Backbone bond lengths (Angstrom), bond angles and torsions (degrees), N, CA, C in turn:
res aa  C-N    CA-C-N  psi(-1)  N-CA   C-N-CA  omega(-1)  CA-C   N-CA-C  phi
1 M - - - 1.450 - - 1.520 108.50 -
2 G 1.324 117.07 125.39 1.452 120.75 -177.11 1.517 112.89 -82.99
3 K 1.338 114.06 165.72 1.456 120.82 -179.86 1.529 111.24 -59.32
4 N 1.336 117.47 -41.56 1.463 120.64 -179.64 1.523 112.11 -63.31
5 T 1.317 117.55 -35.36 1.462 121.35 178.84 1.522 110.35 -65.80
6 I 1.322 117.09 -42.40 1.463 121.44 179.68 1.527 109.76 -64.14
7 I 1.321 117.14 -45.12 1.471 121.68 179.67 1.526 110.10 -64.19
8 R 1.312 117.16 -45.92 1.476 120.89 -179.71 1.527 110.56 -60.50
9 D 1.316 116.77 -46.03 1.462 120.52 179.91 1.525 111.60 -62.88
10 A 1.329 117.47 -40.49 1.469 121.31 178.98 1.527 110.53 -65.05
11 L 1.328 116.76 -41.07 1.468 119.88 179.11 1.523 111.63 -68.96
12 K 1.322 117.19 -37.15 1.470 120.32 175.62 1.527 110.23 -61.07
13 T 1.326 116.89 -43.49 1.465 121.48 178.34 1.529 110.52 -62.54
14 A 1.335 116.93 -44.91 1.461 120.92 177.69 1.523 110.23 -62.72
15 G 1.325 116.80 -39.84 1.467 121.04 178.44 1.515 112.04 -60.61
16 E 1.321 116.37 -41.38 1.470 120.47 177.76 1.524 110.70 -62.75
17 F 1.323 116.71 -38.47 1.464 121.57 178.10 1.532 110.16 -63.71
18 Y 1.334 117.42 -47.22 1.465 121.37 179.85 1.530 111.44 -64.64
19 I 1.311 116.86 -39.44 1.468 120.49 178.08 1.522 110.13 -61.80
20 E 1.314 116.65 -41.52 1.469 120.26 178.55 1.536 110.61 -60.31
21 I 1.323 117.04 -41.13 1.463 121.25 178.45 1.529 110.37 -65.17
22 L 1.322 117.14 -44.53 1.467 120.85 178.00 1.524 111.47 -61.12
23 Q 1.319 116.73 -42.03 1.464 120.80 179.34 1.531 110.79 -63.65
24 K 1.323 116.87 -42.86 1.466 120.30 178.51 1.528 111.14 -62.12
25 E 1.324 116.66 -39.69 1.462 120.28 179.06 1.526 111.15 -65.40
26 L 1.325 117.28 -42.54 1.462 120.16 178.09 1.530 111.08 -63.61
27 L 1.311 116.90 -40.49 1.462 120.38 177.38 1.527 110.40 -64.24
28 F 1.329 117.05 -41.13 1.460 121.49 178.01 1.532 110.69 -61.41
29 Q 1.340 116.30 -40.31 1.465 121.41 -179.58 1.529 112.14 -81.54
30 E 1.318 116.08 -3.49 1.469 122.91 -179.06 1.530 112.42 61.62
31 H 1.327 116.19 35.04 1.461 122.59 175.21 1.525 109.36 -97.20
32 I 1.325 117.48 58.90 1.457 119.39 -173.81 1.519 113.18 -103.79
33 A 1.341 117.46 -23.59 1.476 121.32 -179.29 1.521 110.03 41.03
34 S 1.309 117.80 -119.87 1.471 121.71 -178.48 1.535 111.42 -94.58
35 R 1.304 117.19 15.37 1.471 125.33 -176.20 1.531 112.34 75.24
36 R 1.329 118.12 -4.22 1.468 119.41 178.22 1.519 110.55 -60.76
37 L 1.331 117.24 -39.12 1.460 121.28 -179.82 1.526 110.41 -65.13
38 V 1.320 116.59 -50.39 1.470 121.47 -178.04 1.527 110.88 -62.54
39 D 1.315 117.34 -39.92 1.466 121.27 -176.19 1.529 113.70 -89.85
40 G 1.330 118.07 0.78 1.463 121.11 -173.34 1.518 116.34 -89.60
41 F 1.320 119.12 1.98 1.468 121.11 -178.68 1.521 111.06 -77.20
42 K 1.333 114.84 141.33 1.463 121.19 177.58 1.531 108.52 -141.69
43 T 1.325 115.77 147.85 1.462 121.89 177.57 1.520 109.40 -100.82
44 F 1.329 116.33 134.50 1.465 122.36 177.16 1.522 108.24 -125.25
45 I 1.331 115.54 137.52 1.463 122.10 177.71 1.523 107.69 -113.59
46 H 1.353 116.18 128.47 1.465 121.54 -178.17 1.526 109.60 -120.75
47 Y 1.311 116.01 137.61 1.459 123.06 173.66 1.525 107.30 -111.80
48 S 1.355 116.44 124.02 1.457 118.68 -178.43 1.527 109.71 -153.91
49 G 1.309 116.86 125.76 1.463 122.14 175.49 1.520 114.31 53.38
50 G 1.311 117.38 37.88 1.450 121.19 179.29 1.519 114.18 83.25
51 S 1.318 116.89 2.52 1.465 121.14 178.87 1.525 110.37 -110.42
52 V 1.315 115.22 154.53 1.459 121.79 175.44 1.524 106.73 -119.70
53 R 1.331 115.64 132.39 1.460 119.96 -177.87 1.521 109.92 -129.48
54 M 1.318 115.98 134.01 1.453 121.32 174.51 1.521 107.67 -102.75
55 E 1.323 115.06 135.84 1.456 120.70 -179.59 1.532 108.56 -133.07
56 I 1.314 116.10 134.09 1.459 120.58 175.27 1.519 106.68 -111.75
57 R 1.323 114.65 124.34 1.469 120.57 -177.29 1.513 110.37 -125.30
58 N 1.328 113.23 156.25 1.453 121.39 172.35 1.514 105.99 -138.23
59 D 1.316 117.28 112.02 1.458 121.39 -176.06 1.527 113.32 -89.86
60 T 1.344 116.75 10.25 1.457 120.15 177.90 1.525 108.66 -71.66
61 P 1.334 119.07 123.59 1.466 121.13 -178.12 1.529 113.23 -55.37
62 Y 1.321 117.93 -32.58 1.460 121.15 -178.85 1.526 111.46 -60.26
63 M 1.342 117.33 -26.51 1.461 121.37 179.70 1.523 110.50 -56.64
64 W 1.313 117.34 -40.50 1.467 120.60 -177.46 1.524 109.77 -72.40
65 M 1.308 119.17 -35.25 1.462 121.72 177.58 1.529 109.94 -64.05
66 V 1.325 117.29 -41.55 1.461 121.42 -179.68 1.527 109.43 -64.96
67 N 1.327 117.07 -46.54 1.464 120.37 -178.22 1.517 112.72 -67.67
68 D 1.343 117.45 -36.98 1.468 121.05 -178.37 1.523 112.94 -84.12
69 G 1.324 117.32 -12.61 1.446 120.95 -179.73 1.510 114.46 77.05
70 N 1.337 117.88 15.71 1.482 121.14 179.73 1.523 110.61 -85.80
């Protein structure tokens, strides 16, 4: 098992933890709509210039309405 595999797996695990926290917060705020928002989070791992970056995204359009307050 290579170093990159260990790092990727650790970041995926951390991403799942953060997604769970985000989902709980949305449920607490009652921003669930059709559950697309709550279930729309995904973790992405990027390798660039010797760095590793974890990104959590939600491509549900409602996410932007909630954040912008519209």
